[in-house]
N, C-alpha and C positions, 0 to 999 in steps of 0.2 A: 813711296807717301807721297800723294798730294796735299797744298797747303790749307790749310784751315781757311772754312767764309763761312760767312758773318750778314746776319739783317740787322738792321735797327730797329730795336724793342717794338717800337710802333707804327711801324710798316706793316702793316694786316687791314684786313678788310673781313666786317664790320670793325671802324677805328673804337678800341676798347675804353669804356669809362673815366678809367684814370692810369695812366700810364708812369713810371717812375723808374726810368735806365739807370744805371749805377754801372759806370763802363769801368769797373776796378773790380765786379764779378762775374766775368764771363764765362762761361761752361764749355769745358771741353769737351765730346762725346768721344771717349776712345773706346779701343779693342774689347775693356775689360767693365762696360758698363753694363746695367743691369736694372731692370724694370721691376718695384715691388708695390701689393698694393692689398687690401684688404677683400676677401673673397666678392666683397659684392660688387667691389670695382672691378673685377677681373676682366671682366667682357674689353671695357676701356683703356684698361692695362698693354691686354694682348694688343689689342691693334697700334696704340703708339709702342710697341716692344716691334712691331710690324715693320711701321711706317719708319722706327730708325733702322732695322735693318735695309729696310731699301735705299736709305738716303747715303747708309754709310758703308755698307758690305760688311759688316760688325754681328755676331751674332748675337747680341741684347738677347738674350732668356731671361722672364721673369722669376727674382728669385728675392727672400726677405733679404732686406739690408742692403737695396739697391741704393746706386744712388741719384735716380727718378724717380719718385715716389708720388702715388697717386693716395690722397688722405678725401674719407666721407666726414665733413666737420660738422657732427650737430651742435656746436655749439651756438652755426651762425645765428644770425640774428629771424628772427621766422618771419618776419615780416620781407625779408628778401625771397627774389625770386628763387626756384628751384634750378634754372639757370646761372646763377649765379656762379663767380669761383672768383682764387687767387692766385696767379703763378707768380711761384718765386722763384727764379733763379740767379746763382749763386757761383764760385766759384768751386765748395764741395758739393753742389747737386741742385737738383731742380723738383720744387715741393708745388703738386698740382690738388688743390684744397679746393672742395664743393657741399654743400647738404644737401646734393643730391647728385644721381648718375646724372641727368641731364647738365648740369653745370661741370660735372668733369670732362662729358664728352663736348661742350664749347669750350671748355679750356682745351682739349684737345684740338680743337679747330683753329687755336691761336697760335698752339704752338707748333702745329703741321705748316704754318703759316711763314714760322721763323727758321723754319730747314729748307736747306735747298731744292729750288726744283727738280735738280735734276735725280736720276737713280745711278748709283753708281757703281761700276764695271765691279764682276763675279770676281774679276785677275786681279782687284787695284781696290782697295777696300779704303777707304778714305777717312779722316778724322774730319769733323764739323762743328762748327762754336757757336754757341746759342748766347745773345746777350743779354746782359747782368741785368737785373734790376727785376722791382713789381710788377703786375697787371692787374685791379681788383676790377670786375667787370660784372654788371649786370645788364639785361635789355629795358629799350626804353616801352615798346610794348610787350606784348605778352605772347600775339597772332603779327607771326610773319608768314604770307604766304606767297608762292604760286600759282596758275593755274596751268594744265594744259587740256586744252581740247581736244577729245577723243573723236567726239563725233563729228566733227566734221572730216578728218585722218584719225585712222584707228592708229595706233602708236602700243607692242606689244608687250607681255611683262618685264621682256627681257631691255627695253628701249625705259623704258618709266625706273624700272630700278637701277637704270645708268643715270638717270636724268636727279634719282633721288641721291644718289653717291654725291654726284655735283655739288647741286642746290645747299644740300647738310653743310657740307665746307663753307660756307657762306652764314652758319644759322639761322638758314631759311628753318623753318620747323610748322609749316602745313605745305599741303601738294591740296589742292583743289582738285579733283578730276570733273570734266565736263564730260558728263557719260553718254548723254540723250540731244536727240536735237531733230529735227524738221530731215536731215541726211542720213543720220544711222540711228540706231540704239546698241549702245557696246557693254550691255552686264546682261548676264544672263539672270531670269528672276521666274523662282520655281512656282509650275503653273503656267506661266504665262511663254509657252516653249518661242512662239514666230514672232517676237519681240526681237529675238537675236537669228533665230533661224533666216529670219525675211529680212530683215531691216540691218538685221550683221552681219551679209553678206554680202558674195560678190555684188557688185553694182551697185554699192551704197556707199558716200562720204560726198566731199563736193569732186561734180565732174564723174563721180561712180569711180574715184581712182582712193579709196580709200576705207577697202571691207576690211572685218576682223570685229571681234569683239571680247572679251574676257568672262571663262566659265565663274560660276559662281568660286570655285578652289582656289583659280588664279587670281582674282580679286582680292579672298583674306589672306592668301599669302603674299600680297603687294603692302597691304596692311601688316599685315605682323613682320613686315620687311622695314615698313618703314617705323616701323615703331626700333629696330635696334639702331637704328639712323636717329631716332627723335626726332620723327616727319611724321608729323600729323595727316593718314590721308582724309580730303571730305568731299565726299560723293555727292554730287549733284544730278537728279533727274529731275528735268526743266517743266514747270505747269504755268498754267494752264496753258499758253502755247509754246511752240517748237515744239508740237507733239507731232508733226504726220507723219516719221518713222512709227508712230507708235499704230500710227489708225492706219495707214496701210498692212501692217502687222493681223492688226485685230478692226476690222470696219466697223463691230460695233460701236467702237468709241466714240462715230461722229454723231452730229445730230443726225441725222437721218438715218444711218445704218446703212447706208449707200457705201463703196470702197472708194479711194482716193488714189489718186496716184503716185506714186513716190519723183521723191525730189529729188535733185543732183547740182539745185544751181544755188546759189546766196544769196538767197531772199527772203526778207523774213516777217514775220506778225502775220502772214494769215491763216496759221492754223488754230484752231483753240480745241479743248475738251469742254461739253457741254456742262454747262455749271443747274441745270436742272432736271439731269439725269441722276440716279440714284449708282445704275451702271457706272458709272462717271468715279464714284467715289468707292465704289468697291474695289475695283482697278486701282486707284491710289495706293487706299490703304494696302493692299496688299501688298505691291510697290513698296511702299515707303516701311512695311514690317520688313521687309525681305533683305533690305537695304539698312537697314539698321540694325539687325542680326546679325550682316556679316562685317560689319564696323564697329571698334574699337574707340575712336574716337567719339567725343562728345559732340562733333556737329553732323547734321545734316542739313544738304543746301535742294530747295525747291526751285530756283530757277526764281518762275513770276515776274523775269522782265520782257517787252514789245508783245505782249499782250493784244498788239491791236485790233485783230478780229474776237475780241472778248469787249462786251461794255461793260460800263463802270458799272453797272449794278451787278451785272453778272462776276466778275470780276471783285467786287467784294464779295457777293455768295460764297464763289469760290475758296479763295483763301480764307477766308474766318471759320470755313469747315476744316480746309485743308493742313492749317499749320500747324491747331495742336498734335495733327495726329504726329507730329517729330516728338513731343514730349509724350504723347502715349505710349511712345517704343525709346522713351528713355535716352533721347536727344531735345538739343537746342538745333531751331531752327535759324538759317540762315539763308538770307534770301535778297537778289539785286533790290537796288532801291527803289523800283515800284509799288512792292507790299507797304512801304509802311503810309499806303495811303489806306489801308484797312489796322482796326483795332492790332495794336500784336502783343502772343502770347508776351509775357515779362521775361524771358530769359530769349527771346527773337533778334537777330541779329541784322541790320536792314546793310548790304555793300553798297558803297556807293557811286559809278560808276559814269554819271553825268558831267560833260566838256565845263556848263556855266551851268549856276546854282539855281535852282528852282525852286517852289514851293510846292515840295511832295511828298514833307510827312517826314522827311528825314529828320529836321530838327528838332518838331514835335517831339517826334518817338525816342533822341537824347535828351531836351529837358526832363520826357517823363522817366528816367533812368535808362533808355536800351544803350548798347554800348554801340557803336560804330565801323565796320572795314572800311579803310578809304582807298579805293581803287580809280581815281577820276581818268578816265579815258586820255587824253593829252599830258599826263604824266606817266602813266605808271602799263599802259595797253603794251605789253610786249612785241604782236602782231602790227603795231604801226612802220612805219619806212622809218629806218635813220633819218635818209634825206632823198633828193630828186632820183639818186640814182642807186637805188637798192634794189635788187632784183626780188626781193619777198615784199611781202606784207604791203598792206592796203592805206591809206593816206587822210579816212575821210574825221580824224580826228585830228588830223595835222601830222609835219613829220616830227619825231623823235629820237634828236640826239642824246647821248651821254650826258652830258651837261643841261639840259630836258628832264632829263629824269633823275636827275638827281638835285635840282635849283628848284627843290618845294618841300613844304612841309604840310603836313597834314592835318594838322594842330590850327592849319590858315586857310584851309582850301573850303569851307562851307562855315556861312555865317550859323551861330549855334550850336556848332561841333565842334568842341574846344577838345582841348587835351585830355580831360577827364573825363569825355566821352569816348574815346578810343579802342575797342579791340587792338585795333592794328593793321598795318598794312597790307593790299597783297596787290603779288603784278601779274595779270590775266592775258592768257596769249593765244587767240585764237588759231586757226587752222586752215583758213581756207584757202592759204597759198602754200600750206604747209607740204611737202609729203615726206619726210623720214626724219631721223632724230638729228641727223647734221642740220637739215634745215632751222629746226627748233633750237641745240645749241646756236644758230647765226642770230639771232631772232632774241633769244636774253642774254647770250653774253656779247658785253658784259654789261648791257641795261641794269639785269635784274643786282649785278654787286649793285649797284648804285641804290637800291631800291631796298637792300636788305642795310645798309648802311644808315638810312631815313629810321626803317624800323627797330635797329638794337642802339645806334648812338644817340649821345643824349644828344637834343637841338642845338645846347652851344657851343659845342665841339663842333659839328662838323662845318667844312666848307669847300667849295669848288674847288680851291689848286692844292691845298692837302690830296686830296680825295684821286683828283688826277695824277698827280705823283704819286698814288703809291696805286692805281691803277694800273699804271702803265708796267709795274714789276710783276704782274699778269701773265704777260705773253707767255714767257720762258713755261710759266707752270702751267698753262692750259694746253701745251705742245707737248707737253711733258707727258698730261693725263688723255691727250688723242681727243681735247673739245674743239668744237670747228668755231671760236669766235668769231666775231667781227673786229678786223682792225679797224675801228674808228679812228680817224685822220685828227680829231679830237687830243688822241692822246702820243705822243714821245712813247710808244713803246720801247721796250727794249731787245 
């Protein structure tokens, strides 16, 4: 039997809020270990048992009285996040407790990172040792997200599920899907079949290389799968600009009723719905109703960005009528920060992506009580090149290395939008230069881990030297999982 292996208690990403190691209390995972949990925690317990089987080769059954225990603790302070948890590792057992299943799942991701990266060989089961001590943890922000652009290049359900699996390990809890744009429409909408028949088929996407779409059933299945990983799907239907694909499918949505040509280039700002036509609002109402009905999460993203061919007056008219539709169908509207130029419904959330601060209404919205998602392009856009030699990505927002992704704070980004106004952070990934899940992974990892730590870890506890050292340990983990990460020269990879 091979010798036990062990990591340090704080060698995880994102860094927990409180880590108290106890070198006298290490727990040895031996052949007789089992996992116990109340019925309400059975799903997380089953995943933990499977993980222990994978890394040790031992049977690890679910059984009452197991040395590894999962507990739902209803006595926890109600002010705590449902994602909060406590992990106690002692010589006689491991106890993971939380006020809700979300917290148990978050704790499981921490425990996963304390286990070895490698998978045990079937012929040689191996004991492992978990470092002793206590972790008490909860997130800084409720919303920690990333965005995947399906409109410029389509990714199928299997790829999206794989991406969900990877991001969930780092406590990313929202996946924003950019489903429509000038180059493609990627979600089936009942009553509007040509949206996907015409604008989701062959020849769509950048350079005509990204065809495909999600049926309503496939999308609903992805929403349900995300729930099992505690990842909320946030669908985006980009309006009133970025609508060429919709107008190709239905020319009656153009201002003059005349057909427009498909576009597969990367230009922006040339298309717009007409704010003075009732046909526009009938279409938008239908789409929002269908998408809201397929989505269990609380958010619906309506885009609102780069409507350069929409006059300011028409933009105000359009957004004033459309933003309340999210609430009509039971959702909170999120929109890119341009939407803050109009009076927002009380629960609407601007998403700030600008490089330089400007008087675009976001600070005024925050001061009137609106929450904000922070996604500055020069710090969080995962489609920016790492450096000048990067084979993929763009550079209009600058080069974005790992340290630059990490070394900023969302509460400092925009005057008037402080900690109390932030719902959270999101790292968008646009697909103009991407063609596969491997491309997505290369651009997202490891930079998304920086955003994950910004969103979870207390600000005072974050430091680049610490993050850089912990990140170096994740090379073997990504390799073991088959994740195509970028070996940034900024990191001394193990």
